[in-house]
C-alpha positions as CSV (number, residue, x, y, z in Angstrom):
1,M,36.4,29.2,20.8
2,Q,39.5,27.4,22.5
3,A,42.2,25.9,20.3
4,I,45.3,25.0,20.6
5,Q,47.4,27.6,18.8
6,F,51.2,27.6,17.3
7,T,52.4,31.3,17.3
8,G,56.1,30.6,16.3
9,K,58.7,28.2,16.0
10,G,58.6,26.0,19.0
11,E,55.8,28.4,20.7
12,A,52.5,26.7,21.4
13,T,49.1,27.9,23.6
14,L,46.0,27.4,24.5
15,A,44.2,30.1,23.1
16,H,40.6,31.5,22.9
17,L,40.3,32.8,19.3
18,S,37.2,33.9,17.1
19,I,36.1,32.3,13.9
20,G,34.8,34.5,10.7
21,P,31.6,33.7,9.1
22,V,31.5,30.4,6.8
23,P,33.2,31.0,2.8
24,S,31.8,30.3,0.0
25,G,32.1,26.1,-0.7
26,H,32.8,25.8,3.3
27,A,31.6,24.1,6.5
28,L,31.9,24.8,10.2
29,L,32.8,21.7,11.4
30,R,32.3,20.9,15.8
31,V,35.2,18.8,16.3
32,K,34.5,15.7,18.2
33,A,38.0,13.5,18.2
34,S,41.3,15.2,16.8
35,G,44.6,12.6,17.1
36,L,47.9,13.9,17.6
37,C,50.9,13.0,15.2
38,H,55.0,13.2,15.2
39,T,53.8,15.8,12.3
40,D,52.5,17.9,14.6
41,I,55.8,18.3,16.5
42,D,57.5,18.6,13.2
43,V,55.2,21.8,12.5
44,L,55.5,23.2,15.9
45,H,59.5,23.1,15.2
46,A,59.1,24.4,11.4
47,R,60.2,20.8,10.2
48,Y,57.5,20.1,8.2
49,G,55.9,22.5,5.3
50,E,56.2,26.1,5.3
51,G,56.2,26.9,8.7
52,A,53.1,28.4,8.6
53,F,52.8,30.9,11.7
54,P,49.7,31.3,13.7
55,V,48.0,28.1,12.6
56,I,45.7,25.4,14.6
57,P,47.4,22.4,14.3
58,G,45.7,18.6,13.7
59,H,45.1,16.6,10.7
60,E,43.3,13.9,12.4
61,Y,40.1,14.9,12.9
62,A,36.3,14.0,12.7
63,G,32.8,16.2,14.1
64,T,29.4,17.1,13.2
65,V,28.5,20.2,10.7
66,E,27.8,22.6,12.7
67,A,26.8,25.3,9.7
68,V,27.2,25.6,5.9
69,A,27.9,28.0,3.7
70,D,25.1,29.4,1.3
71,D,26.1,27.6,-1.9
72,V,26.5,24.3,0.1
73,T,23.8,21.9,-1.1
74,N,25.4,18.5,-0.6
75,V,26.4,18.7,3.1
76,A,24.3,19.6,6.0
77,A,24.1,20.7,9.6
78,G,24.2,17.5,11.7
79,D,26.1,15.6,9.2
80,R,28.9,13.3,10.9
81,V,32.6,13.5,9.1
82,V,35.8,12.8,8.8
83,V,38.1,15.4,7.2
84,D,40.8,14.6,4.2
85,P,43.3,17.4,5.2
86,N,45.5,17.6,1.8
87,L,44.7,20.4,-0.5
88,P,46.4,19.9,-3.4
89,C,46.0,22.8,-6.3
90,G,44.5,20.2,-8.9
91,R,46.8,21.9,-11.7
92,C,49.8,20.8,-11.3
93,A,51.8,17.7,-13.0
94,A,51.7,15.2,-10.4
95,C,48.1,16.3,-9.7
96,R,46.9,15.9,-13.2
97,K,48.7,12.3,-12.8
98,G,46.5,11.4,-10.0
99,L,49.2,12.1,-7.5
100,S,47.5,14.9,-5.3
101,N,49.8,13.8,-2.7
102,L,52.9,15.3,-4.6
103,C,51.1,18.2,-5.3
104,V,54.1,20.8,-6.1
105,S,52.2,23.1,-3.8
106,L,50.5,21.0,-1.3
107,K,49.0,22.4,1.7
108,A,46.9,21.4,4.5
109,Y,44.3,21.7,7.4
110,G,46.8,21.7,10.5
111,V,49.9,22.3,8.4
112,T,49.5,25.3,6.6
113,H,45.8,26.0,7.1
114,N,43.9,26.1,10.5
115,G,43.0,22.1,11.5
116,G,41.6,20.0,14.3
117,F,42.6,21.0,17.6
118,A,39.8,23.6,18.2
119,D,36.1,23.1,19.1
120,L,35.4,24.4,15.4
121,S,36.9,24.2,12.0
122,L,36.5,26.1,8.6
123,V,36.6,22.8,6.1
124,K,35.7,22.9,2.3
125,V,32.9,20.5,2.1
126,E,34.5,18.2,-0.7
127,H,37.0,17.4,2.2
128,L,34.4,15.8,4.2
129,H,33.4,12.2,4.1
130,P,30.7,10.7,5.8
131,I,31.2,8.5,8.9
132,G,27.8,7.4,9.3
133,D,27.3,6.1,13.2
134,M,31.1,5.5,13.5
135,P,32.2,6.4,16.6
136,F,34.5,10.0,16.3
137,H,37.6,8.4,18.2
138,I,37.2,5.7,15.8
139,A,36.8,7.8,12.7
140,A,39.7,10.5,13.7
141,L,42.0,7.0,13.0
142,A,41.4,7.8,9.0
143,E,43.3,9.9,8.2
144,P,46.7,7.9,9.3
145,L,44.8,4.6,7.6
146,A,44.5,6.5,4.6
147,C,48.3,7.2,4.6
148,V,48.5,3.0,5.3
149,A,46.2,2.5,2.4
150,N,48.4,5.0,0.0
151,G,51.4,2.8,1.0
152,L,49.4,-0.5,0.4
153,T,48.2,0.9,-2.6
154,A,51.7,1.4,-4.2
155,A,52.6,-1.4,-3.3
156,N,49.5,-3.6,-5.2
157,V,48.7,-5.0,-1.7
158,I,45.1,-3.4,-2.2
159,G,43.7,-2.0,-5.2
160,K,41.7,-3.0,-8.3
161,A,43.7,-6.0,-8.9
162,P,45.9,-6.6,-5.2
163,I,48.3,-9.7,-4.9
164,V,48.1,-10.0,-1.2
165,P,51.4,-11.5,0.0
166,D,51.8,-14.9,2.1
167,N,53.5,-13.2,4.6
168,A,54.5,-9.7,5.7
169,L,56.9,-8.1,8.3
170,V,56.5,-4.7,9.7
171,F,59.4,-2.6,11.5
172,G,57.9,-0.3,14.3
173,A,55.4,-1.3,16.7
174,G,54.0,2.0,17.3
175,P,50.5,3.5,16.4
176,I,51.4,3.7,12.5
177,G,53.1,0.5,12.2
178,L,50.4,-1.3,14.2
179,L,47.7,0.3,12.2
180,M,49.6,-1.3,8.8
181,A,50.2,-4.6,10.7
182,L,46.6,-5.1,11.1
183,S,45.8,-3.5,7.5
184,L,47.5,-6.0,6.1
185,K,45.7,-8.8,8.6
186,A,42.6,-7.1,7.5
187,Q,43.5,-7.8,3.6
188,G,44.2,-11.5,4.3
189,V,47.4,-11.8,4.9
190,A,48.0,-14.9,6.6
191,S,51.1,-14.3,9.0
192,V,51.9,-10.5,9.7
193,T,54.9,-10.1,12.4
194,V,55.6,-6.9,13.6
195,A,59.7,-6.0,14.8
196,D,60.4,-3.6,17.6
197,I,63.0,-2.8,20.4
198,N,60.8,-2.4,22.8
199,E,59.3,-5.6,24.1
200,S,56.1,-3.9,26.1
201,R,55.2,-2.9,22.7
202,L,55.3,-6.3,21.5
203,A,53.6,-7.8,23.6
204,F,50.4,-5.2,23.1
205,A,50.8,-5.9,19.3
206,E,50.7,-10.2,20.2
207,S,47.8,-9.2,22.1
208,L,45.7,-7.6,18.9
209,G,46.7,-11.1,17.3
210,L,49.9,-10.3,15.3
211,K,53.3,-12.0,15.8
212,G,55.7,-10.1,17.7
213,A,59.8,-10.4,17.2
214,V,63.0,-8.8,18.6
215,S,64.3,-6.1,16.0
216,G,68.0,-7.7,15.0
217,S,67.0,-10.8,17.0
218,T,68.1,-13.9,15.5
219,A,64.4,-15.0,15.3
220,I,64.5,-12.0,12.8
221,T,68.4,-12.8,11.0
222,A,67.4,-16.4,10.7
223,A,64.1,-15.4,8.8
224,A,66.3,-14.0,5.7
225,R,64.9,-14.4,2.3
226,T,61.4,-15.5,3.2
227,F,59.0,-12.4,3.7
228,D,56.9,-11.5,0.7
229,F,56.4,-8.0,1.9
230,I,58.2,-5.9,4.5
231,A,57.4,-1.9,5.4
232,D,59.7,0.4,7.9
233,A,57.4,2.6,9.8
234,T,60.1,3.8,11.9
235,G,62.0,6.6,9.7
236,I,65.7,4.9,10.9
237,A,67.8,4.2,7.1
238,A,69.5,1.2,9.1
239,V,66.3,-0.6,9.1
240,V,65.2,0.3,5.4
241,E,68.4,-1.1,4.2
242,G,68.1,-4.4,6.5
243,M,65.0,-4.9,5.0
244,I,66.3,-6.0,1.3
245,P,68.3,-9.4,3.1
246,L,64.7,-10.4,4.7
247,L,62.7,-9.9,1.3
248,A,62.1,-13.3,-0.5
249,D,62.3,-13.6,-4.0
250,G,60.3,-11.2,-6.1
251,G,59.3,-9.5,-2.4
252,T,58.5,-5.8,-2.2
253,A,59.6,-3.7,0.9
254,L,58.1,-0.5,1.5
255,V,59.4,3.0,2.6
256,F,57.0,4.2,4.9
257,G,58.5,5.9,8.1
258,V,60.1,9.3,7.4
259,C,63.9,9.1,7.5
260,A,65.7,12.1,7.9
261,P,66.4,14.3,4.3
262,E,69.9,13.4,4.2
263,A,70.0,9.6,5.6
264,R,71.5,7.3,3.0
265,I,71.3,3.4,2.8
266,T,73.7,1.4,0.5
267,V,71.8,-1.6,-1.7
268,A,73.1,-3.9,-3.9
269,P,71.8,-3.0,-7.4
270,F,72.4,-6.7,-8.6
271,E,70.8,-8.0,-5.7
272,I,67.7,-6.1,-6.9
273,F,68.0,-7.1,-10.4
274,R,68.6,-10.9,-9.9
275,R,65.9,-11.6,-7.0
276,Q,63.4,-9.0,-8.8
277,L,63.0,-7.3,-5.5
278,K,60.0,-3.5,-5.9
279,L,61.1,-1.1,-3.7
280,V,58.1,1.4,-3.2
281,G,58.0,5.0,-1.9
282,S,54.6,6.6,0.3
283,H,54.0,9.8,1.0
284,S,50.9,11.0,3.1
285,L,47.3,9.7,1.5
286,N,46.1,10.4,-1.9
287,R,42.1,10.5,-1.6
288,N,42.5,7.4,0.3
289,I,39.8,8.4,3.1
290,P,37.3,6.1,1.6
291,D,39.3,3.1,1.7
292,A,40.1,3.9,5.4
293,L,36.9,4.1,6.0
294,T,35.9,0.7,4.7
295,I,38.8,-1.3,7.1
296,L,37.6,1.1,10.0
297,R,33.8,-0.6,9.8
298,K,35.2,-3.8,9.4
299,D,38.1,-4.0,11.9
300,G,37.7,-0.6,13.8
301,A,37.0,-2.2,16.9
302,V,40.4,-4.1,17.0
303,M,41.9,-0.7,15.8
304,E,40.0,1.8,18.6
305,R,42.5,-0.2,21.3
306,L,45.7,1.9,19.1
307,V,43.9,5.3,20.9
308,S,45.4,5.2,24.5
309,H,44.3,8.8,25.5
310,R,41.2,10.5,24.9
311,L,41.6,14.3,26.8
312,P,39.8,17.7,26.5
313,L,41.8,19.8,24.7
314,A,43.4,21.5,27.8
315,E,44.8,18.4,28.7
316,M,46.5,18.0,25.2
317,L,49.8,21.0,25.4
318,P,52.4,18.5,27.3
319,F,52.3,16.2,24.5
320,F,53.1,18.9,22.0
321,E,56.2,20.0,24.5
322,K,57.8,16.5,25.5
323,K,57.6,13.2,24.1
324,P,56.2,10.9,26.0
325,S,58.5,8.3,27.8
326,D,55.6,5.6,28.5
327,P,55.7,3.2,25.5
328,A,52.0,2.3,26.6
329,T,51.1,6.0,25.0
330,M,49.8,5.1,21.6
331,K,47.7,7.7,19.9
332,V,46.9,10.6,22.1
333,Q,43.3,12.4,21.2
334,F,41.5,15.4,21.7
335,V,37.9,13.9,22.2
336,A,35.1,16.4,22.9
337,D,32.0,15.7,24.8
């Protein structure tokens, strides 16, 4: 089979590899769509996970079941599925609390185990979710959207007894920020604003039915203490710090972007106390693929517009080697015929 393989730190190649028999409890998946995430670049440069080389990247993928192990009865050849990539231990304190995304020894397809940038992928069947007739390139958005769903669940915007904010602000008009903003809109938030420094990306956000505002502009600063919910999808510490003055009393700030581990912010504890603010963190996904598929069945036609590139595997390699300079580049996917 053909695959993109990370052979060492900073070393990515298009390889022809063999794949072994289907192990017990597994299915062999023919990959139909696999999305590129910044995490893949971090894996390549050993900045995320264990730096397990060689490894096939790709944790946002969907496809058809090609074959199953003899002991598998709940999945069959021909099934159309999407993958939940996280591989928790199921035994540690976090797993026992239902926080499998915080597993002390968390592993994942595309990070520590071979993932979806390949013709074929071996996946444990309990990590497969049926997608019905959903197009594969839309289904491949389920993993990043599940990360969004995990954040919105932590912030109590979705869940068993959700509190839907009247208005929301999302910093960052990249693919993940727009998925966050569109999910808020899908949950019934009346006014969703996206802030970014790139005006072409803001124009794109507005074409999706969202409001746009330039980060740091008077339009933002004049809105101090008015937003019920604010999320950072930039991973910039200064942006995270700047969310607090913009929150309405009783509001919630979600730290969703990945800031550098050494980054620090300054927040006045008295302000959090006096204005009853809530600061929420979110990491990865926590068995949220079903939530994501529910959102995609409702709003997939809009979210599909975030897929800016659908490419054969051989044309994916340059996107691992150099960050795209074109702001119109959103979600880049390997899509098979």
